[in-house]
C-alpha positions in Angstrom: 113.0 114.6 140.2 112.4 115.5 143.9 115.0 114.8 146.5 114.0 113.8 150.0 114.7 117.3 151.2 112.1 118.7 148.8 114.7 120.4 146.6 114.8 119.9 142.9 117.5 117.7 141.4 120.4 119.5 139.7 122.8 118.7 137.0 126.4 118.2 138.1 128.5 121.3 137.1 130.6 119.1 134.9 127.6 118.1 132.8 126.5 121.7 132.5 130.1 122.7 131.4 130.3 119.9 128.7 126.9 121.0 127.3 128.0 124.6 127.1 131.4 123.7 125.6 129.8 121.5 123.0 127.4 124.4 122.1 130.2 126.9 121.6 132.4 124.6 119.5 129.2 123.6 117.6 128.8 127.1 116.4 132.4 127.0 115.1 131.5 123.9 113.0 132.9 121.2 115.3 131.1 117.8 115.7 131.5 115.6 118.8 133.0 112.2 119.1 133.4 109.6 121.9 135.7 106.6 122.4 136.5 103.8 124.9 137.8 104.6 128.4 139.9 101.4 128.3 142.2 102.0 125.4 144.9 100.0 123.6 148.5 101.1 123.5 148.4 102.2 119.8 145.5 104.7 120.2 146.7 106.0 123.6 150.5 106.2 122.8 152.1 104.7 119.7 149.8 106.1 117.1 150.2 109.6 118.7 154.0 109.5 118.0 154.8 108.3 121.5 156.5 104.9 121.0 157.6 102.7 123.9 161.0 104.4 124.3 159.7 108.0 123.8 160.5 110.4 126.8 156.9 111.8 126.6 155.6 108.5 128.1 157.2 109.5 131.4 155.1 112.7 131.4 151.9 110.5 131.9 151.7 108.0 134.7 149.4 105.4 133.4 147.0 102.9 135.0 147.9 99.7 133.0 145.5 96.8 132.9 147.5 93.6 133.5 146.2 91.3 130.9 147.4 90.0 127.5 150.8 90.6 126.1 153.0 93.6 125.6 151.8 93.9 122.0 148.2 94.2 123.0 148.5 96.0 126.3 145.5 98.1 127.4 145.2 101.0 129.9 142.8 103.5 131.3 143.2 106.3 128.7 145.4 109.1 129.8 143.9 111.6 127.4 141.0 111.9 125.0 143.5 112.5 122.2 142.9 108.7 121.7 139.5 109.7 120.4 141.1 112.2 118.0 143.2 109.6 116.3 140.2 107.3 116.1 138.3 110.1 114.4 141.2 110.6 112.0 141.2 106.9 111.2 137.4 107.2 110.4 138.1 110.1 108.1 140.8 108.1 106.3 138.4 105.1 105.8 135.8 107.5 104.4 138.3 109.1 102.0 137.9 112.5 103.6 140.4 115.2 104.1 138.6 117.8 106.2 137.1 117.5 109.7 136.5 119.5 112.9 135.9 117.3 116.0 135.9 117.7 119.8 135.9 114.8 122.3 135.0 115.5 125.9 135.4 112.7 128.3 136.9 111.2 131.5 140.6 110.3 131.6 142.9 108.8 134.2 146.4 109.5 135.5 148.3 107.5 138.2 149.5 110.5 140.1 149.3 112.2 143.4 146.3 114.6 143.9 146.5 118.2 144.9 144.6 121.4 144.4 145.1 121.3 140.6 145.6 117.6 139.9 143.3 114.6 140.2 143.8 110.9 139.4 140.6 111.0 137.3 139.3 114.1 135.6 137.5 115.3 132.5 139.4 116.5 129.4 138.4 118.3 126.2 140.3 117.3 123.1 139.7 118.6 119.6 141.2 119.0 116.2 140.7 120.6 112.8 142.3 119.3 109.6 142.2 120.2 105.9 144.4 120.7 102.9 147.8 122.2 103.5 147.5 125.9 104.3 143.7 125.7 105.2 144.3 125.0 108.9 147.2 126.9 110.5 148.6 127.7 113.9 146.9 131.1 113.5 143.5 129.3 113.1 144.3 127.4 116.3 144.9 130.6 118.3 141.8 132.2 116.9 139.7 129.2 117.7 140.9 129.0 121.3 140.6 132.7 121.9 137.0 132.7 120.7 136.2 129.7 122.9 137.7 131.2 126.1 136.2 134.6 125.5 132.8 133.1 125.0 133.0 130.7 128.0 135.0 132.7 130.5 134.0 136.3 129.4 135.5 138.9 127.1 138.0 140.2 129.7 139.7 136.8 130.2 143.5 137.0 130.3 145.2 134.3 128.1 148.8 133.6 127.1 150.4 131.1 124.7 153.8 129.6 125.5 156.1 127.3 123.4 156.0 123.7 124.6 156.6 120.1 123.6 154.1 117.2 122.9 154.8 114.1 121.0 151.7 114.4 118.8 152.1 118.1 117.8 154.9 120.2 116.2 155.2 123.0 116.8 153.5 122.8 120.2 152.1 125.5 122.6 150.7 125.6 126.1 147.8 127.9 127.0 147.5 129.6 130.4 144.6 131.6 131.8 144.8 134.1 134.7 143.2 132.5 137.7 142.0 134.1 140.9 140.2 132.4 143.8 138.8 133.9 147.0 141.5 135.0 149.5 144.4 134.2 147.2 146.6 136.1 144.8 146.0 135.7 141.1 148.3 133.4 139.1 148.6 131.9 135.7 147.0 128.4 135.5 147.9 126.0 132.6 144.7 124.8 131.0 145.6 123.3 127.7 148.2 121.9 125.4 148.0 122.3 121.6 149.8 122.6 118.3 149.9 121.4 114.7 149.5 117.6 114.2 152.8 115.9 113.9 153.0 114.3 110.4 153.6 110.9 112.1 150.2 111.1 113.7 148.5 111.9 110.4 150.4 109.0 108.8 149.5 106.6 111.6 145.8 107.3 111.1 146.1 106.3 107.4 146.2 109.8 106.0 148.8 111.5 103.8 150.5 114.4 105.7 151.3 116.0 102.4 147.5 116.4 101.7 146.1 116.6 105.2 147.3 119.0 107.9 145.8 120.6 110.9 145.8 121.5 114.6 145.0 119.7 117.8 144.4 120.7 121.4 143.6 119.1 124.8 143.1 120.3 128.4 141.2 119.6 131.6 137.6 120.8 131.9 137.7 121.1 135.7 140.4 123.7 135.4 138.3 125.8 133.2 135.5 125.6 135.7 137.9 126.6 138.5 138.7 129.8 136.6 135.0 130.5 135.7 133.7 130.2 139.3 136.8 130.9 141.4 136.9 127.3 142.8 140.1 126.8 144.8 140.5 123.0 144.7 139.9 120.6 141.7 139.1 117.8 144.1 135.8 119.3 145.0 134.3 118.2 141.7 134.7 114.5 142.6 133.8 114.4 146.4 130.2 113.4 145.8 129.1 116.2 148.2 125.6 117.3 147.1 126.2 120.7 148.7 128.8 121.4 146.1 126.4 120.5 143.3 123.6 122.6 144.8 125.9 125.6 144.9 125.3 125.9 141.1 122.0 127.3 139.8 121.4 124.8 136.9 118.3 122.7 137.5 117.2 119.6 135.8 114.5 120.4 133.2 
C-alpha cells in the first residue's frame, strides 16, 4: 500500500513483535490461543484463585462494565491469563492432560500512565502442563531463558526473584537489564510467572493430582523497550507514524 508521501506502508512494531514471539515459542512446541477482551469475573479473577476478598485484586485496577449483577459482572480484561484458563477448560473438556499455549493480546488497567505503565498495553501469557514431574519450575526457567536469549540476544542479562501471584505457587518475577540513550542502565520487571496453583487447575475442571505445570505473563511493550532502547512505553500508542517508520519492517 502506498501512502500519500510515496512511502511504503509498514507494520506497527507491536505486530512485528507478536509475529516474532509466536515464531520463537512455536519452535518450542507452543500453540496460540485468543480470547475476549471483555471478560467475565470468573475467567479474569475468581477462576484464577483471586476471589472477591483476595488482596491480589487490589494489585490490578480494573475497568468494570456497569451492567448486570455482581454475580455476572464483566470488565475489560486485566491480563491474558484469562485466555490461559479458557485453554485449560478446553483441555479438560477434551479429556487431555498435556498442552503448551501462548496468548498474546491487548489488556487494560485503570491506572496512571508513566514511562513504563499504560492504561492499555499488550501482554504475552503462556503455560505448559503435563503429568506431575513432567513440567517443573526448572522447565519454566529454561523456557524463558531460551526465549529472551533468542529475542533479545545471547548477551541479555536476566534475573529471577521470588514473588507472589494468586494463580501461581511458587511465584517468581523476571527482570531484564534495560538501557536507553542518555540514561543509566537498570533492571526492568518484564514478567511474572510460577507453577499453576492447584486451585486454578481445579477451577478449569482438571485434577491437580494428575495435571501440573507452569504459567507466565508480561508486557510486550517492555520487551520492545529493551530490544530497541525505547525510553517511554507511551510512544507505542501515540499514533505517530514517524514512530512506526523508525522501524525497518515493511508490509509485504
